[in-house]
C-alpha positions in Angstrom: -16.1 19.8 -21.3 -16.1 16.4 -19.7 -16.4 16.4 -15.9 -14.3 14.4 -13.5 -15.1 14.4 -9.8 -12.2 13.5 -7.4 -13.4 12.8 -3.9 -10.6 13.1 -1.4 -7.4 15.2 -1.6 -5.1 13.2 0.6 -1.4 12.2 0.1 -1.9 10.2 -3.1 -3.9 12.8 -4.9 -1.1 15.2 -5.9 0.1 13.2 -9.0 -3.4 12.2 -10.0 -4.5 15.7 -10.1 -1.4 17.0 -11.8 -1.8 14.4 -14.6 -5.4 15.3 -15.2 -4.8 19.1 -15.0 -1.9 18.8 -17.5 -4.2 17.2 -20.0 -7.3 19.2 -19.1 -7.1 21.6 -22.0 -6.3 19.1 -24.8 -8.7 16.5 -23.4 -11.4 19.1 -22.6 -11.6 18.2 -18.9 -13.2 20.0 -16.0 -12.0 18.6 -12.7 -13.8 19.0 -9.3 -12.0 18.1 -6.1 -14.4 17.4 -3.2 -13.2 17.2 0.3 -14.1 18.2 3.8 -10.8 20.1 4.0 -11.6 22.4 1.0 -8.5 24.5 1.8 -6.2 21.6 1.1 -8.0 20.8 -2.1 -7.6 24.4 -3.2 -3.8 24.2 -2.5 -3.5 21.2 -4.8 -5.5 22.9 -7.6 -3.4 26.1 -7.2 -5.8 28.3 -9.1 -5.9 26.2 -12.3 -8.6 27.4 -14.7 -10.0 23.9 -15.4 -10.4 22.9 -11.8 -12.4 23.8 -8.7 -12.6 22.7 -5.1 -15.9 22.1 -3.3 -16.7 21.1 0.3 -18.0 17.5 0.1 -19.1 15.3 3.0 -19.2 11.7 1.6 -21.5 10.6 4.5 -24.0 13.3 3.8 -26.2 12.4 0.8 -27.3 16.0 0.2 -23.6 16.9 -0.2 -22.4 13.7 -2.1 -25.2 12.9 -4.5 -25.5 16.2 -6.4 -21.7 16.2 -7.0 -21.9 12.6 -8.4 -25.0 13.3 -10.5 -23.3 16.3 -12.2 -20.1 14.5 -13.3 -19.1 12.0 -16.0 -16.8 9.8 -13.9 -16.0 9.6 -10.2 -12.5 9.0 -8.7 -12.7 8.0 -5.0 -9.5 8.6 -3.1 -11.2 8.1 0.2 -10.4 5.4 2.8 -11.7 2.1 1.5 -14.7 1.8 3.9 -16.2 5.0 2.5 -16.3 3.9 -1.2 -19.5 2.0 -1.0 -21.9 4.9 -0.7 -20.2 6.6 -3.6 -20.4 3.4 -5.6 -24.1 3.1 -5.0 -24.7 6.6 -6.2 -22.6 5.9 -9.2 -24.9 2.9 -10.1 -28.0 5.0 -9.5 -26.9 7.9 -11.6 -25.0 5.7 -14.2 -21.5 7.0 -13.6 -18.2 5.1 -13.9 -16.0 4.9 -10.8 -12.3 4.4 -10.1 -10.6 3.6 -6.8 -7.2 2.3 -5.7 -8.6 0.2 -2.9 -9.1 -3.5 -2.5 -12.5 -4.8 -3.7 -14.7 -5.2 -0.6 -17.5 -7.7 -0.5 -19.9 -4.8 -0.6 -18.3 -3.5 -3.7 -18.3 -6.9 -5.4 -22.0 -7.2 -4.6 -22.5 -4.3 -7.1 -21.1 -6.3 -10.0 -24.3 -7.3 -11.6 -25.8 -3.8 -11.3 -22.7 -2.4 -12.9 -22.8 -4.8 -15.8 -26.6 -4.2 -16.3 -26.0 -0.5 -16.5 -22.8 -0.8 -18.7 -20.7 0.8 -15.9 -17.1 0.2 -15.0 -16.3 0.2 -11.3 -12.5 -0.1 -11.4 -10.6 -0.9 -8.2 -7.1 -1.9 -7.1 -5.5 0.4 -9.6 -2.8 2.0 -7.4 0.6 0.6 -6.7 0.0 -2.4 -4.4 -2.7 -3.3 -5.3 -2.5 -2.1 -8.9 0.9 -1.9 -10.6 1.7 -5.3 -9.0 -1.4 -6.8 -10.7 -0.6 -5.3 -14.1 3.1 -6.0 -14.2 2.6 -9.6 -12.9 -0.2 -10.4 -15.4 1.8 -9.0 -18.3 4.6 -11.5 -17.6 2.3 -14.4 -16.7 0.3 -13.9 -19.8 3.4 -13.7 -22.0 4.7 -17.0 -20.5 1.3 -18.7 -21.1 1.0 -17.3 -24.6 4.2 -19.1 -25.6 3.0 -22.4 -24.0 4.8 -22.1 -20.7 3.4 -23.5 -17.4 3.8 -21.3 -14.3 5.2 -23.3 -11.4 6.3 -20.4 -9.1 5.3 -16.8 -8.5 6.6 -14.5 -5.7 5.8 -10.8 -5.4 7.0 -8.2 -2.9 6.5 -4.5 -2.5 7.8 -1.9 -0.1 7.1 1.8 0.5 10.4 3.0 2.0 12.6 6.1 2.4 15.0 6.9 -0.5 18.7 6.3 0.2 19.5 10.0 0.3 16.9 10.6 3.0 17.6 7.4 4.9 19.0 8.9 8.1 17.6 6.9 11.0 18.6 3.5 12.4 15.3 1.8 11.3 16.0 2.8 7.7 12.3 3.6 7.5 9.8 6.5 7.4 6.1 6.6 6.9 5.2 7.0 3.2 1.6 6.0 3.5 -1.1 5.5 6.2 0.9 5.0 9.5 -2.0 3.1 11.0 -1.8 0.4 8.4 2.0 0.0 9.1 1.4 -0.4 12.9 -1.4 -3.0 12.5 0.2 -4.8 9.5 -0.1 -8.6 9.6 -2.8 -8.8 12.2 -6.1 -10.6 11.9 -4.9 -14.2 11.1 -1.9 -16.2 10.2 0.0 -15.5 7.0 -0.7 -18.2 4.4 1.3 -19.2 1.4 2.3 -22.1 -0.8 5.8 -23.6 -0.9 6.6 -26.4 -3.3 3.0 -27.7 -3.1 2.7 -27.4 0.7 0.6 -24.9 2.5 2.6 -22.9 5.0 1.3 -20.7 7.9 3.0 -18.0 10.0 1.1 -16.8 13.1 1.3 -13.0 13.8 3.5 -13.5 16.8 6.1 -15.1 14.5 5.6 -13.1 11.4 8.5 -10.7 11.9 11.0 -13.4 12.8 10.3 -15.4 9.6 11.9 -13.2 7.0 14.0 -13.8 3.9 16.4 -11.6 2.0 16.6 -10.4 -1.6 18.8 -8.1 -3.6 17.8 -5.2 -5.9 20.5 -4.1 -8.4 22.0 -0.7 -7.3 19.8 -0.6 -4.2 21.3 -3.4 -2.1 19.7 -5.9 0.2 16.2 -6.0 1.6 14.2 -8.3 3.8 10.6 -9.5 3.3 7.9 -10.8 5.5 4.8 -12.6 4.3 1.5 -10.9 3.6 -1.5 -12.2 5.5 -3.0 -14.2 2.6 -0.7 -14.9 -0.4 -3.3 -17.1 -2.0 -6.0 -14.3 -2.3 -5.2 -13.9 -6.0 -4.4 -17.5 -6.9 -7.4 -18.1 -9.0 -7.6 -14.5 -10.2 -4.1 -14.8 -11.7 -4.8 -18.2 -13.1 -2.3 -19.9 -10.8 -4.5 -22.8 -9.4 -1.8 -25.4 -10.3 1.2 -23.4 -9.2 3.6 -25.1 -6.7 4.9 -21.9 -5.0 2.9 -18.7 -4.4 4.3 -16.1 -1.9 3.5 -12.4 -1.6 5.1 -10.1 1.0 6.2 -6.7 2.2 9.7 -5.4 1.8 11.8 -3.6 4.4 15.5 -2.8 4.9 17.4 -5.6 6.7 17.0 -5.4 10.4 13.6 -3.6 10.6 11.6 -6.7 11.3 13.7 -8.0 14.2 13.3 -4.6 15.9 9.6 -4.3 15.0 9.1 -7.7 16.7 9.8 -6.0 20.0 6.6 -4.1 19.7 4.6 -7.2 18.7 6.1 -9.2 21.7 5.3 -6.5 24.2 1.7 -6.0 22.8 2.2 -2.4 21.7 0.6 -3.1 18.2 -2.6 -4.4 19.7 -5.7 -2.4 18.6 -8.3 -4.4 20.4 -8.5 -2.6 23.8 -8.2 0.9 25.4 -5.4 2.0 27.7 -6.8 3.5 30.8 -5.8 7.1 31.5 -3.9 7.2 28.3 -4.2 11.0 28.0 -2.1 11.5 31.1 0.7 9.1 30.2 4.2 9.9 29.0 5.9 7.8 26.4 7.9 6.2 29.3 4.7 5.4 31.1 3.3 3.7 28.0 6.4 1.5 27.7 6.4 0.7 31.4 2.7 -0.4 31.2 3.8 -3.6 29.4 6.6 -4.5 31.8 6.6 -6.2 35.2 6.6 -4.1 38.3 9.9 -3.6 40.1 10.6 -1.2 43.0 14.2 -0.8 42.0 14.8 -1.6 38.3 14.5 1.1 35.7 12.1 0.8 32.7 15.1 0.4 30.4 16.6 -2.5 32.5 13.2 -4.2 32.8 12.7 -4.1 29.0 16.2 -5.4 28.3 15.8 -8.3 30.8 12.3 -9.1 29.6 13.3 -9.4 26.0 16.9 -10.4 26.4 18.4 -7.4 24.5 22.1 -6.8 25.0 23.0 -3.1 25.7 25.3 -3.2 22.6 22.6 -4.6 20.3 21.6 -2.3 17.5 18.0 -3.1 18.4 18.5 -1.3 21.7 19.9 1.8 19.8 16.7 1.7 17.6 14.5 1.8 20.7 16.4 4.7 22.2 16.2 6.6 18.9 12.4 6.6 18.8 12.2 8.1 22.4 10.0 5.4 24.0 11.7 6.0 27.3 11.1 9.8 27.4 9.3 10.8 30.6 8.7 14.3 29.3 6.8 13.6 26.1 3.0 13.2 26.8 0.8 10.8 24.8 -2.2 13.3 24.9 -4.6 10.7 23.4 -7.9 10.0 25.2 -9.1 6.4 25.3 -6.4 5.2 23.0 -5.4 1.7 22.0 -1.8 0.5 22.3 -1.5 0.7 18.5 -2.8 4.3 18.4 -0.2 5.4 21.0 2.6 3.5 19.3 1.6 5.2 16.0 1.8 8.7 17.7 5.3 7.9 19.1 6.6 6.7 15.7 5.2 9.6 13.8 7.5 11.9 15.8 10.5 10.1 14.3 9.3 8.6 11.0 7.3 11.4 9.4 8.9 12.6 6.1 10.4 16.1 6.5 10.0 18.8 3.9 12.9 17.7 1.7 12.8 14.0 2.3 12.3 11.6 -0.6 10.5 8.3 -0.5 11.0 5.1 -2.6 8.7 2.4 -3.9 10.4 -1.0 -4.5 8.7 -3.9 -6.2 10.1 -7.3 -7.0 8.5 -10.3 -8.9 9.9 -13.8 -9.4 8.4 -16.1 -12.0 9.3 -19.7 -12.4 7.9 -21.7 -15.4 8.4 -24.8 -17.5 8.7 -24.6 -21.2 9.5 -27.5 -23.6 10.6 -29.7 -20.6 13.0 -27.1 -19.1 12.6 -24.8 -16.1 13.2 -21.1 -16.5 13.1 -18.1 -14.2 12.4 -14.4 -14.7 13.3 -11.8 -12.1 11.7 -8.3 -12.4 12.0 -5.3 -10.2 10.9 -1.7 -10.2 12.3 1.2 -8.2 10.6 4.6 -8.2 12.0 7.6 -6.2 9.9 10.5 -5.0 10.6 14.2 -5.6 9.7 15.7 -2.3 7.2 15.6 0.6 4.2 16.3 -1.7 5.2 14.6 -5.0 6.2 11.3 -3.4 6.9 8.0 -5.1 3.9 6.6 -3.3 1.6 9.4 -4.7 3.2 8.9 -8.1 2.7 5.1 -8.3 -0.8 5.3 -6.8 -2.1 8.5 -8.5 -0.8 8.0 -12.0 -2.4 4.6 -12.7 -5.7 5.9 -11.2 -5.5 9.0 -13.5 -4.6 7.0 -16.6 -7.4 4.5 -16.1 -9.9 7.3 -15.5 -9.0 9.0 -18.7 -9.0 5.7 -20.7 -12.5 4.9 -19.4 -13.7 8.4 -20.2 -12.3 8.1 -23.8 -13.8 4.7 -24.4 -10.5 2.8 -24.5 -11.6 0.6 -21.6 -15.1 -0.7 -22.0 -15.7 -4.0 -20.2 -18.3 -3.3 -17.6 -18.5 -4.6 -14.0 -16.6 -4.5 -10.7 -13.0 -4.9 -12.0 -9.3 -5.1 -11.0 -6.6 -4.4 -13.7 -5.7 -7.9 -14.7 -6.9 -7.9 -18.4 -4.8 -6.9 -21.4 -7.4 -4.3 -22.2 -6.4 -2.5 -19.0 -2.8 -3.4 -18.3 -1.2 -3.0 -21.8 -2.0 0.7 -22.3 -1.5 1.7 -18.7 1.9 0.0 -18.3 3.0 1.5 -21.7 2.1 5.0 -20.6 3.6 4.5 -17.1 7.0 4.0 -18.8 6.9 7.6 -20.0 6.9 8.6 -16.3 9.8 6.4 -15.3 7.6 3.6 -13.8 8.8 0.4 -15.4 10.2 -3.0 -14.6 13.7 -4.3 -15.3 13.4 -7.9 -16.3 16.1 -10.5 -16.7 16.1 -14.3 -17.4 18.3 -16.2 -14.9 18.9 -19.9 -14.3 15.9 -21.5 -12.4 16.6 -21.3 -8.7 13.2 -22.3 -7.4 12.0 -21.4 -3.9 14.9 -21.1 -1.5 14.0 -18.8 1.4 16.0 -18.1 4.5 13.3 -19.8 6.6 11.6 -22.7 4.9 
């Protein structure tokens, strides 16, 4: 039997584990799931004969190291900042490692050690990052292979609620880490290229600089810019591209309403609200508004932000209950972002029968034989239920497939990697199609970059 250690049994582990368990007999796999919450890990395993759950504290070397030492490959489904201790143990004990997280500077620093030991430390192999890399590189390489020159690349991804479960005014529910949603876009201006010019959008304007796009059979979406669209410019081989723009997708109208929280300061994570544990949701909202001995919290907010009472944005604020005096925050020494997250989780958590949706869109512009061409490609994946979500499917399946491919010697290039080479993306994208994860591509007349706000 070959041994696979999965550290972490969170929301994205369900499909990963199911894939490996389904193949465990034919591939002679023994799977160990290590987590502090061993009960949850046991629930996912569901008594399978080729799997076991163990209590594993990744911050405790006496718990972590023996588990890594006794396996053939490690899959870390932990939060990104916890990967590095696992990676160091993998180097020491000569084990391959797979994560879905962005490559940190600390992880990149292990590249030489990984190569020296013939080890693969594969990262960014989820959905975004992951499927976005693979699907983009497949088209970019195909264009270059026939002599084309890339002049434009745009890429957008959204984790959203499926149409049949879309029953709130925000057209949104949490399908991944709520904290990352609340603090999205902070930490610097969004940066991208447009027709050869560098463009910047500061955080306080980010959610008011959106543009629209259409996905066949799923209607209209809006996108806002990622913090750094140029992060992968050299990695993708796009140093001479004229337009490079990456962003996040939401349903139309979400960003204008979200901007209310940004304007008030509710998404700030840099300071603590005094006496937060004794606040109500209404108290929290009032804390960001001017004092008035006569005006209500509702009236002050409308006047402060110039929101008409018949504006749908107002209805959205009412819907999430931020004016409720009877709902307690119950969080000690909490930041505004932490309190806002708690409030939103009341309304935006997937219910048992809710389904989520992953939407991804790429636009490629290129020149070939003196003419300009454009390829539009999109992918839509729908979840099954609260456990087997589209997010878990599109994160977990690529992780599982790469893990098995490395174990079987089909991916061999050592070092700290992301999935941008043909050795990785060709077999993984081909296998993903069998699970309904594939892009619809179409050639259209070249339109160039024509955003709503340029």
